[in-house]
C-alpha positions in Angstrom: 0.0 0.1 0.1 2.7 2.6 0.6 3.6 2.0 -2.9 0.8 4.5 -3.8 3.1 7.1 -1.5 6.2 6.7 -3.9 4.8 6.2 -7.0 2.8 9.7 -6.7 5.9 11.5 -5.1 7.8 10.6 -8.3 4.6 11.9 -10.5 5.0 15.1 -8.6 8.9 15.4 -8.8 8.6 15.1 -12.3 5.6 17.5 -12.8 7.7 20.1 -10.5 10.9 19.3 -13.2 8.4 20.3 -16.0 7.3 23.2 -14.0 10.7 24.5 -13.7 12.0 23.7 -17.0 8.8 25.4 -18.3 9.3 28.8 -16.1 12.8 29.3 -17.6 11.7 29.3 -20.7 8.8 32.2 -19.6 11.4 33.7 -17.9 14.1 33.6 -20.9 11.5 34.5 -23.6 13.1 37.6 -24.2 16.3 36.4 -24.1 18.7 36.8 -27.3 19.5 33.3 -28.3 17.5 31.5 -26.4 16.9 27.7 -26.7 13.9 26.2 -25.3 13.9 22.9 -23.1 11.4 20.2 -23.2 11.1 17.6 -20.5 10.8 13.8 -21.4 8.8 11.6 -19.1 9.8 7.6 -18.9 8.2 5.4 -16.9 10.1 3.6 -14.1 10.3 -0.2 -13.3 7.8 -2.5 -12.6 6.7 -5.0 -10.5 5.9 -8.2 -11.7 2.9 -9.7 -10.0 2.6 -12.8 -12.4 4.4 -13.8 -15.0 3.5 -14.6 -18.6 2.6 -18.2 -19.9 3.5 -19.9 -23.2 0.5 -21.1 -24.8 -0.1 -24.9 -24.6 -1.5 -27.4 -26.1 -4.9 -27.6 -24.4 -4.4 -24.2 -22.5 -3.7 -20.6 -23.7 -1.1 -18.5 -23.1 -1.0 -15.8 -20.2 0.0 -12.3 -20.3 2.3 -10.9 -17.4 0.7 -8.9 -15.0 2.7 -6.0 -13.4 2.2 -2.7 -11.3 4.2 0.5 -11.9 6.2 2.3 -10.1 5.7 5.7 -11.2 7.6 8.0 -13.1 10.7 9.6 -14.3 12.4 12.4 -16.0 14.0 10.5 -18.9 15.9 13.6 -20.5 15.5 17.7 -20.6 16.3 18.4 -24.6 17.2 21.2 -25.7 15.0 22.7 -28.9 17.3 24.5 -31.7 15.2 25.7 -33.6 15.9 29.2 -35.3 14.7 32.1 -33.4 13.5 35.3 -35.1 15.5 38.0 -36.0 14.9 41.1 -34.2 16.7 44.6 -35.6 18.4 46.4 -33.5 19.9 48.8 -35.4 23.4 48.4 -33.9 26.1 47.3 -37.1 28.2 44.9 -34.8 25.0 43.0 -34.0 24.8 39.6 -35.6 22.5 37.3 -35.9 22.6 33.3 -37.2 19.9 32.3 -39.7 20.8 28.6 -39.8 22.5 26.5 -37.3 25.9 27.6 -36.7 27.8 28.9 -33.5 29.8 32.0 -32.8 33.1 31.0 -31.6 34.8 32.7 -28.3 37.8 32.0 -27.0 38.2 33.0 -23.0 41.5 34.4 -21.5 42.5 31.0 -20.7 42.0 29.5 -24.2 39.3 27.6 -23.9 36.6 27.8 -26.7 32.9 28.7 -26.1 30.3 28.9 -28.6 27.3 31.3 -28.5 23.9 32.1 -30.8 24.4 35.6 -30.0 26.5 37.8 -31.7 26.6 41.3 -29.4 29.6 42.2 -30.5 31.6 45.3 -30.2 36.1 46.4 -29.6 38.0 46.5 -26.7 39.9 49.0 -25.3 43.3 47.0 -26.3 46.4 47.1 -28.4 45.9 46.0 -31.3 41.8 46.3 -30.3 40.0 43.0 -30.7 36.6 41.8 -31.2 35.2 40.8 -28.6 31.6 39.3 -26.9 30.4 42.6 -24.8 28.8 40.1 -22.0 31.9 38.2 -21.2 34.6 39.9 -22.9 35.7 36.6 -24.7 37.7 37.2 -28.3 35.8 36.6 -31.3 37.5 34.1 -33.7 37.7 34.1 -37.4 37.6 31.4 -39.8 41.2 30.6 -39.4 40.4 30.4 -35.6 42.5 33.4 -34.5 41.0 36.6 -33.2 40.0 39.9 -35.2 41.4 43.1 -34.9 40.4 45.6 -36.8 42.8 47.5 -39.9 42.3 51.0 -38.5 43.7 52.5 -41.8 44.1 51.9 -45.5 46.9 53.0 -47.8 46.1 54.5 -51.3 45.5 52.7 -53.8 46.1 53.9 -57.9 43.4 54.0 -60.4 43.6 51.1 -62.5 39.7 50.3 -64.3 37.6 53.4 -64.5 33.7 52.3 -65.3 31.7 54.4 -68.3 28.3 55.2 -68.1 26.3 57.3 -70.4 24.2 57.9 -73.8 25.9 58.9 -76.9 22.8 59.4 -79.6 23.4 58.9 -83.1 24.2 61.5 -85.3 21.3 63.9 -85.7 18.8 62.9 -89.2 18.1 66.2 -89.4 20.6 68.3 -91.5 22.9 70.4 -89.3 22.0 73.5 -90.4 24.3 76.5 -89.6 26.3 74.4 -87.6 29.9 74.8 -87.3 33.0 72.4 -86.7 34.5 73.2 -83.2 37.9 72.0 -82.2 37.1 69.3 -79.2 38.8 71.3 -76.5 39.9 74.8 -75.9 44.1 75.4 -76.2 45.3 76.5 -72.7 48.5 77.2 -71.6 50.5 74.7 -69.5 49.6 76.1 -66.2 45.9 75.8 -67.0 45.5 79.1 -68.0 43.6 81.2 -71.1 45.3 81.2 -74.2 45.4 84.5 -76.4 46.3 84.5 -79.9 50.2 85.5 -79.1 50.4 82.7 -76.7 53.3 80.0 -78.3 52.2 77.1 -79.2 54.9 74.9 -77.4 53.6 76.5 -74.4 50.2 75.1 -74.6 48.8 71.5 -73.5 48.8 71.2 -77.4 52.5 70.3 -77.5 54.3 66.7 -76.7 57.5 68.4 -76.8 59.0 71.5 -77.0 59.6 72.0 -80.9 63.2 72.5 -82.0 62.6 73.8 -85.6 59.9 74.6 -88.3 56.4 72.3 -88.1 54.8 71.2 -91.0 51.3 71.0 -90.4 49.0 68.7 -93.4 45.0 69.4 -93.4 42.8 67.6 -95.5 38.9 66.9 -96.2 36.3 67.5 -98.1 35.4 70.8 -99.5 31.7 72.4 -100.0 31.3 71.2 -103.7 32.1 67.2 -102.3 36.0 67.6 -103.6 38.6 66.2 -101.5 41.5 68.9 -100.5 45.0 68.6 -98.8 47.2 71.4 -98.2 50.0 72.3 -96.3 51.4 74.8 -93.7 54.4 75.4 -92.0 54.6 76.7 -88.4 57.9 78.3 -87.0 59.4 77.2 -84.1 58.2 80.5 -82.4 54.3 79.7 -83.5 51.9 81.4 -81.7 47.9 80.3 -81.7 47.1 83.1 -84.2 49.9 81.8 -86.6 48.1 78.8 -86.5 44.6 80.3 -87.5 46.3 82.3 -89.6 47.9 79.5 -91.5 44.5 77.3 -91.3 42.8 80.6 -93.5 45.0 81.2 -96.0 44.6 76.8 -96.8 40.9 76.6 -96.7 40.0 77.8 -100.4 39.6 76.2 -103.5 40.3 77.8 -107.0 37.0 78.8 -108.4 37.3 79.7 -112.0 40.7 82.1 -112.5 40.2 83.0 -108.6 40.7 81.3 -105.4 38.1 81.1 -103.4 37.9 80.8 -99.6 35.3 78.1 -98.0 35.7 78.2 -94.8 37.3 80.6 -91.9 38.5 79.9 -88.8 38.6 82.2 -85.5 39.7 82.0 -82.2 36.6 82.1 -79.0 37.8 81.8 -75.3 40.6 79.2 -76.8 38.7 77.2 -79.0 38.6 76.6 -82.7 35.9 77.6 -84.8 35.1 76.6 -88.3 32.8 78.2 -90.1 31.3 78.2 -93.8 32.1 81.3 -95.7 28.3 80.1 -97.5 25.5 79.8 -95.0 24.5 75.5 -95.6 28.1 74.7 -96.7 29.1 71.1 -95.8 32.8 70.1 -95.3 35.0 69.0 -92.8 38.7 69.3 -92.1 41.6 67.4 -90.5 45.0 67.9 -89.0 48.2 66.0 -88.7 52.3 66.1 -89.4 52.2 62.8 -90.9 51.9 62.5 -94.6 48.3 63.2 -96.0 46.4 59.5 -97.2 45.7 59.3 -100.7 42.2 61.4 -101.3 39.8 60.6 -100.9 39.9 59.4 -97.5 37.7 57.1 -96.3 36.8 58.6 -92.5 38.4 55.4 -90.9 41.5 56.5 -92.3 40.9 60.1 -91.4 40.4 59.4 -87.8 43.4 56.8 -87.7 45.6 59.5 -89.4 44.6 62.7 -87.2 45.6 60.8 -84.0 48.9 60.8 -85.3 52.3 59.3 -84.1 54.7 59.7 -81.3 56.8 61.6 -83.0 54.2 64.3 -84.0 55.3 67.6 -82.0 51.6 68.7 -81.5 48.6 66.2 -80.9 46.4 67.5 -83.4 43.5 64.7 -82.5 43.3 67.7 -79.6 42.2 69.8 -82.3 39.8 67.2 -83.4 36.9 69.4 -85.4 33.5 68.6 -84.7 30.0 69.9 -85.0 29.0 68.6 -81.6 30.8 66.2 -78.4 30.0 64.8 -75.4 32.0 66.0 -72.2 33.0 63.8 -69.3 35.3 63.8 -66.7 37.8 60.8 -65.8 38.5 60.8 -62.1 41.7 58.9 -60.5 43.9 58.6 -58.2 48.2 57.4 -58.6 49.6 55.3 -55.7 50.0 58.2 -53.5 47.1 58.8 -53.0 46.8 62.3 -55.0 43.4 62.8 -56.8 43.2 64.1 -60.6 40.9 64.4 -62.9 41.3 64.5 -67.2 39.0 66.3 -69.3 37.7 64.0 -72.1 35.3 64.3 -75.1 33.4 61.6 -76.6 32.8 62.2 -80.6 30.8 59.9 -83.5 33.5 59.7 -85.7 31.3 58.4 -88.4 30.7 61.8 -88.9 32.0 65.2 -89.4 30.2 66.9 -91.8 28.3 70.3 -91.2 25.9 72.5 -93.1 23.1 71.2 -94.8 24.3 67.7 -96.0 22.7 64.8 -94.3 25.4 63.3 -92.0 26.1 59.5 -92.1 25.3 57.6 -88.7 25.6 54.4 -90.0 28.7 53.2 -87.9 27.5 55.0 -85.1 31.2 54.6 -84.1 32.5 57.3 -81.1 36.1 57.6 -80.1 36.9 59.3 -76.7 39.7 61.6 -76.9 41.5 63.4 -73.8 42.7 66.4 -72.8 46.4 67.0 -71.9 45.5 67.4 -67.8 47.2 70.7 -66.0 50.3 69.1 -63.6 50.3 66.1 -66.0 50.7 65.0 -69.5 49.7 61.8 -71.2 51.2 59.1 -73.4 51.6 59.2 -77.1 48.9 56.2 -77.7 47.8 56.9 -74.5 45.4 59.6 -74.7 42.3 57.9 -76.4 40.1 55.5 -76.6 38.5 54.4 -80.3 36.5 52.3 -81.8 33.0 52.1 -79.4 30.3 51.0 -81.7 26.7 50.7 -81.1 23.8 48.9 -82.8 21.1 50.6 -85.2 18.9 50.1 -81.2 21.1 51.5 -79.2 22.5 48.7 -77.9 26.5 48.3 -77.7 27.8 46.3 -80.3 31.8 46.4 -79.4 33.6 48.3 -76.8 36.2 50.7 -77.3 40.2 49.8 -77.8 42.9 51.5 -75.7 44.2 52.7 -72.3 44.3 55.7 -70.7 48.3 56.8 -69.9 49.4 59.8 -67.7 52.3 61.2 -65.9 51.9 63.4 -62.9 54.5 66.0 -61.8 52.7 64.9 -58.3 52.0 61.1 -58.1 53.8 59.3 -61.1 52.4 57.6 -63.6 49.1 56.1 -63.9 47.7 53.3 -66.5 43.8 53.1 -66.4 41.8 50.3 -68.5 37.8 51.2 -68.8 34.6 49.3 -68.7 32.2 50.5 -70.8 29.3 48.2 -70.5 27.0 50.6 -69.2 27.2 53.1 -72.5 24.3 53.0 -74.5 23.3 54.8 -78.0 19.9 55.9 -77.9 18.2 58.8 -79.5 18.0 61.8 -77.1 20.7 63.8 -75.1 24.0 62.8 -74.9 25.4 62.4 -71.3 28.7 60.7 -70.0 30.2 60.3 -66.9 33.2 58.1 -65.2 33.3 56.3 -61.7 36.8 55.0 -60.1 36.0 52.0 -58.0 39.6 51.1 -58.0 41.4 54.2 -56.7 41.4 56.3 -53.1 43.3 58.3 -51.2 44.9 56.5 -47.6 42.1 56.8 -44.8 41.3 56.4 -41.7 38.8 54.4 -39.9 35.1 55.7 -39.2 32.9 52.7 -38.3 32.1 49.2 -39.0 29.9 47.0 -40.6 29.4 42.8 -41.5 28.2 41.5 -44.3 26.4 38.2 -45.0 28.8 36.1 -44.8 30.5 37.6 -41.8 33.2 39.6 -43.7 33.7 42.9 -42.4 34.4 45.9 -44.4 36.0 49.1 -42.8 34.5 52.5 -43.3 37.1 54.9 -43.7 37.6 58.6 -44.0 38.5 58.4 -47.5 35.1 57.9 -48.3 35.9 53.7 -49.1 33.7 50.9 -47.4 36.1 48.2 -48.3 36.7 44.6 -46.7 39.6 44.9 -44.4 41.9 41.7 -45.9 40.9 39.0 -48.1 41.9 36.8 -44.7 41.0 36.9 -41.2 38.3 39.6 -41.2 35.8 36.8 -41.7 33.8 36.2 -38.7 34.1 32.1 -38.1 30.8 29.6 -37.5 30.8 26.1 -36.2 28.6 23.5 -36.9 27.8 20.2 -34.4 26.5 16.8 -35.7 24.7 16.8 -32.3 23.6 19.8 -31.0 21.2 18.6 -28.6 24.3 17.4 -26.8 25.7 20.6 -26.2 26.5 22.1 -22.7 24.5 24.9 -21.4 27.1 27.3 -19.5 25.1 30.4 -18.9 25.4 33.4 -20.3 24.5 32.8 -23.6 27.4 30.3 -23.9 27.6 26.8 -24.8 30.4 23.9 -24.2 31.2 20.8 -26.7 30.6 17.5 -24.9 31.5 14.0 -26.1 28.0 13.4 -27.7 27.6 17.0 -29.2 30.8 16.1 -31.5 33.5 18.2 -32.2 33.0 21.5 -33.4 33.6 21.8 -37.2 34.4 25.2 -39.0 32.2 26.3 -41.7 32.3 29.7 -44.0 29.3 31.8 -43.5 27.0 32.0 -46.2 28.2 28.5 -47.9 25.7 27.0 -50.0 23.3 29.4 -49.1 23.0 28.1 -45.1 24.6 30.1 -42.0 24.6 33.4 -43.2 24.5 36.2 -40.9 22.6 39.1 -40.3 24.0 42.3 -39.4 22.3 44.8 -37.1 20.0 42.5 -35.6 19.9 39.5 -33.1 18.2 36.2 -32.8 15.6 36.3 -30.5 14.5 33.5 -28.3 12.7 30.1 -29.6 10.0 30.1 -26.8 6.4 30.2 -28.2 4.7 31.7 -25.1 1.5 29.6 -25.9 3.0 26.6 -25.9 4.5 27.2 -22.7 1.2 28.2 -21.2 -0.1 25.2 -22.2 2.8 23.4 -20.6 2.5 24.8 -17.7 -1.3 24.4 -17.0 -0.7 20.5 -17.8 2.3 20.6 -14.8 -0.2 22.0 -13.1 -2.5 19.5 -13.6 0.0 16.8 -13.0 1.1 18.0 -9.8 -2.0 18.2 -8.6 -3.1 14.8 -9.7 -0.7 13.0 -8.0 -0.6 15.0 -5.0 -4.2 13.8 -4.9 -3.2 10.4 -5.5 -0.5 11.1 -2.6 -3.4 11.8 -0.4 -5.6 9.1 -1.1 -2.6 7.1 -0.5 -1.9 8.5 3.0 -6.0 8.3 4.2 -5.7 4.4 3.2 -2.7 4.0 5.4 -4.1 6.0 8.2 -7.2 3.5 7.9 -5.5 0.7 7.8 -3.0 1.4 11.2 -6.4 2.2 13.0 -7.3 -1.3 12.4 -4.8 -2.2 15.0 -6.6 0.6 17.6 
């Protein structure tokens, strides 16, 4: 009879454990990264009242008769289900999406594991990334500590990304249009020129002339006939000498006289060429090389005017076009000095003006750069050539060439270009260039973490870049049996013989165990389920206590028989 007391007592103790676990779950419903527990019951040993017998020839078999001795707590299992991701707005708060754990190391070198990524930098030298609650060091994918990169050295620009729209040549006649040089002439120090300015002191000059310079010019006159002329510029020639020489050459025989078909003027450093008769159509190319056989195709004319390294002047910068699209090419040299090069796109498939119909079948654009103040451009490295568009405006082929320059402050620079985002639609012409590779030196302003656990530094130079290729990616580990981990409090876990060893994983691998920055994982406690368990545990305890009371009353009644 007394066994009823021990049996019901085991039930009360088991349900007390269920109450304890449920209360702990409820208490930690707002604890970041908390994993709820679940109590599993099992029945205890049985007293055998009558054993089982095997069926015989004339008798049937008999089942065993057993009386149970109560209940026991078979185990308290941790539920490692994903908790909700709760934004905090703090850059170094990190939440794990998946089954991984952060790796932490204490002062004695022992590793601990946590689902709570509430991290920050300590005040040591060097500073280290630590868990704010315990001060334990956060480990990277290499199993070493993480120290921020407090400064970055300058990087030279190696590539520019060009974007914009370069419309095809207008299909309407260019009535009244003029040809203008791509760039205004300026002195080597960047100041404006006048007619008396020596050509050798302008940014047009590649080198100081040592003697007279022969300038060849050719093109198509208004009557469509090709022409070719030559002028000679003295070593001390001025801008006005060039203007005068061109005005003396732009003429054609007309009967018994010579008729001037175009005039050249200087306007704020630019050379403008206008037809003598409104509506005239003509073109003009300048260069020092022997002119090509006339009539020359547009492609031959383009190639010819770019000239050679031996040219005294970079005549491509005096390319005469009816229109062009301006842009600026930003760059940094290796010492972190910021520079800029003025450049212009022009449609090299047409250079006509007047009322004639320009051709736009090729839709070919070239980019020519202007000699910058404080720098120089390498011969052959001052232009991009042959950007071609389809008739629907999509890009057919990218341009060829690189931009190579040298600077008084900063040294040499060579840049490739990416024109993937250039288009050739009808509309306004616009072009820009973005430098994604070069920057000045900078000091650390802030740290952010991406979904792969990589630490990115925001620096005073405006760049946000990964701190390094290795060593600055937060490490995550997984376990074969997470349920075997030992809870240590303070949101920490320790490996056990039944959890399996920690296995290093790379955050984001195969899309699992990604990191959400600016957030923490919330508790996975389901309050509805916990309140239900609370009621079940309470009723179970009450029921077992009633059984205990009943057993006690029976014993009391039995003892009274001896009075």
